[in-house]
N, C-alpha and C positions, 0 to 999 in steps of 0.2 A: 648616663643619664638619663634622656630616656628606658636605657632597660632596668633599670631602681625602680624607676620614677609608674612603670608598666608590675614591676617582677612582686615590690615593697607588699602591697594590698594579698596577694598571692600564698604569701608563706604568713602573712597572717591571717586567709579562712585558705581551706578545701571547700572543693568540685560536692557537693551531695553525696556520691558514690565513693565516694574514699568518704566523707566521715561517717555513709553506714557502716564501710569495711573496718576504721576502727573503730566504733562505739560498739559493735556486735547485733546491729538489727539491719532487720531485711530491704531494700531500698521502700519498699510498700508501709514499713516500719517508721521510717525516719519522718519521711514523707505524712504519719496520721501521727508523731510523738508533738512537728510542725505544731500540724493543727489544733492538739492541743495546745497547741504552747510553753513545751516537756525542752523544749532548747529555741534558741533564739537564735534567728540568722540576720542576712546583714542585703541587701543589695550589692550583684554586681558592676563597680565600676565596667567596668565595658562591653558591659549589655546584655551580658550568657545568664538573669536569669539571679535568685540570689544564694550568696554561702551558705558555712556552717562557718563563724567563726572560731583560731585554734588554743583562745583563752577558750571559746563552749565545750568545746571538747575534754576538756582538761579541769573544769568545771563540774564532769558530767563523769567525770574519769574519780573523781575523787571519792563518790554518794558511795554512798554503805552500802554493799549488798550490786555493788557491781560488775556485769549488765545485768546478775538477771534483773535486779530491780529495774534497771530498765526496759528493759519488755517484758515483765509483766504488770507496768503500766499500760502499756502499748498496745496487750493484746488486744486482738479481735473474733469477735467470736461467727456462729452462725449461728440457727433457729436452732441446731439440734443439738448445736455444745450451750450453748444459749441457757435451755430448755434447764439440761444437765449439771448447769452453775443455782442453779433460781428450785432447781429437784422439783419442777412441776413436769408435766411432759408435755411436747412441743404446741400441740393443740390449744395447750393453755396458755403459751406463752407468746402464742401469735396474735391470740387473744389482746392481749396485755399489753403487742406497740402494737395492731390496731390502732387500741386508744387512746394513745400517746403514754403511755406509764411509761414505758421503758425506749428509751429513744436509740436510734441508728446511726452509728461515726460514720459509715461509710457502708458501697454499697460496689460487687459485678454484675456482668452481666454472663451466665455460666455458654455452653455451646448450645446450649436451644432457645439463645437468647434472653431468657432470664429475668428479675434483677433475683439477684441475692444481697438481704439485709442481712448485713454484721454490725456487732452494740459489743461496746469495752466493757473484758471481763469484770473489769473494774467492780467497773458501773454495777453489772450485775446484783456479784459480790453484796452490796451494800443495798441492794431496796431487797434482796433476801432478806438481809438482819436485820434490818426494819419492822418492826413488831410491829407498826400503823398498818403494812400491811399483807402479814398473814392469811388477813380474809377474801385478797386476791388471789391469795394463792392457795388452799385449802379447802376453802370455802365455795358457796354457793355462787354465781357472775350474780349481782342486787341490779338489779329488772331493770330499772334505765341505762346500764352500761349496755345488758341486754339488748333492750332499746336499737339501742343508736349502733351499735355490731348486725343487729339484726335493716336500718334505713344502710347499710352502705361503708357503713365510719371507716375511716386507712387512715390514717393520722401518720403513715410513719417515712412516705417521699415529703412534707409540709416540715413533719417539723429535726432531717435529715437540711430542706434546708434555711431551717432556719440557724442549725447549729451553724453550716456551712458562709452563710455570710458571718453572724462570726468571729470567724477564720478572718474572709474578706477584711469586714471593718478595721483586725487588727494591726494586720500587714497591712492594711495603705497609712501612706506619707505622707497626704494631702488629701485635700476637699475635694475633687477628680478624681485623687482615687478613690474617695469614699462614696461619689455620686456614681464614679463604675461600677464600684459593688453594692449601687442597694437594685441594678439595674440588669446587673446580672437573672438576677429572679422572674425577666417581663418581661412580654410581651417584644419582638418592634413594636406593633404598630402603640399601643401602649407608650410604648418610651416615643412614642414620632407624636400626640396627643399635649403629651408636654412637654416636650423639644420641639416645639413646631419648623425650631431658625437650623434649617441645612448647615451650618460652620459652626452648628451649639454639637448638634448632633451628633456631628461627621467630628465634633471633638470626645466626649464623650466617651463613645464608640473607644478612644484609641487606649482608654483606661477599663470597657466593660470585659470580663475575662467571661471566659469559655466552662466550658463544665468542663467532670475532670473525664477525662482520655478513655471510650473506648470503641476501637477499632477506630479502619483509617475512619480519613475525613468520608466526609458527605455517607457513609457505613449507614443501612440499618443499624445496627449497635449506637453507633452515633447520633442517632434522628436520636433513638430510645435515650440515652443521655441527656441532650437537648427535652425530650418532653418531659425531665423530669425532672432538672435543670429551672426547669421556668415555675409559677408559680398561676394554680389550676383555678383555687378558691377562691370565693368576690368579694369576703374581709379582707383575706389573705393578703389579694392582688388590690386592698382600696390601704393599705397602711403602707401597702409599698410604693404607691403613686407618691401615698402624704409623703413618706418620706422623705422619694424619691426628689421630690418638691424645693422642703425642705435641703436641704444638702446641691444642688442646682442653687440653692440664694447662698450657699456659701461656699463655694465657689465661687459663681458670679465672682461677688468684693474679693478673695482674692484674688484671680488672676480671670483677666475675661476670656472664651474662647479667640481663637486666630480667630482673621477674616483675609479674603483677598488683597491686598493692595489695588485698591482703584488708580487706572491714569484716565488725572481727567486732560479733556482737549485744551488747548494754548485759543486764548479770545482772540479772535484777528484787531491788526486796531481799530477803534473808530475815524471815522473822515470826518472830520467836520465839513459842518455845509456851509455851505460860502449862499450868498446872499448877491439876485443878479443886478448886474450891475441893467439903467435906465437905460434905452440906448443903443447897446452890447448883447440884448436876445434874437436878432436878426439873423447878427452875423454869422451865432454857432450852430440855426438853428436850419434846414434844410427848408430851398426849398417844391414844396411840391409839384410837380409833371406836370398839363398841365393834359387833358386826355384827344388824345389823332382822332377828329372827325373821318366817319369809320363811315361809308355807303352803301344807300337802304338794302336792303336786300331784294325788292323789285327791283332794284336799276338793272343789276344785279342781272339777277336769274333774268329780266329782259336784255340785254346784250347779249347773257354768251347763248338765245336761242335764235333773236336777231343776224346775228352778225354774224358773219363765215372764219372760218379758220382763217390769218393771211396767209395770204401765197405774193408772184410777187413785186412788185414793187407796183402801184400805177391796178391788177387787175382785177381790187374789190374796188373803186372810182369807174370802174369802166361796169360792171356790173349793176350798179347799184343804178346809173343812167339809162340802160339799155328799162331794165322795170321800171322808167319812172315812166317813160314816153315809149311804152306795149299803147296800142286805142284799147278801151273799152272793146269786150263781147255784145252782141246783140242781148 
C-alpha cells in the first residue's frame, strides 16, 4: 500500500535529468525552457524539487519538428555569436545590451570570473527583423543614447533580475512564496527594515530563493552571483520594497507566520484574608524579651584593675585587711 502511494507519482513524472535526455536537451537547456514557460513542472511530493510530468513530455514530443524546434527555442548565445545573429559588430551589440534594448536570459562565470551574458537567439532574430530597429543596427547611435553610455549606463544585470523575478513568480504557488521571490533581490538589511518582526522574517527567508548556483558556497564566484542577484539601483530598490510590502500583506492575510508557543506560569491560588478576632491577637503575637541590664563599663574596668586574681580561699580577704590596717607614713 505504501509502496504504491510513493511510486505512483514518480511513474507519472520524471526527474529533470531524465526528462532532458528524453527531450534531447542538455540540462541547462531544460532549465532554461522551464524558466521561459515552455515546459511545465510539478512539485515533488517527496520534497526533492520539481519534476516534469510524463504528459508534458508526451505533449512536447508530438510537436512538429521535435526535437530541433524545441532546442532552437531555448538556444542561448553570447556576445560574439549574438552579434553574428543580428549582423552587427560585437561592440554595437554590447552597447545595445547595455542600453537594455536586448535582454539577457542567463549568465555564467568564465575561468577568469568574468560575467558572460547570454541571450536568446530567437529574440535577437526578432529584434533584427523589426524595421523600427534598423537605424539602431546600421546608423550612428542617437546622441541621447550615447550620453547614457558615456555616463556608465549598464542595464544588463537589472534586466536579467526583472526577467528572473518573472520566472520565480510563475513558479510560486503560495503568497509567502511570492513574497520570498521578491525578497530574493533585496539586501538583508533592506528586508530587515521592511520586516522588523524576527519570527516573520525567519519565515519569509524559508521561501527566499538564492542566486543561480555558481561555484561552491562561499567562494568568490558564489559571492559574485549573489551581487548580481541583489538590486543596486535606487529606483529598482524602491519598487521592490513596495512590491514586498504588498506581498507581505497578502501573505499575512493568507496565513500568519508561525510563532513559538509561550508557556504561561500557573498563578498561585489566592488565600482569603482573615479578620483578626478581638482579644485573640496577643495569643499569636510573640512577646518581646526584656533586655538584660549590663553593668557600666567604668565599674567593670575598676573591678579588673583593683581586684587581684582569685587565689586560695581566704587569701584575698587577709590582704585587704593588711592594706587597711597599715599606718600612714609621715
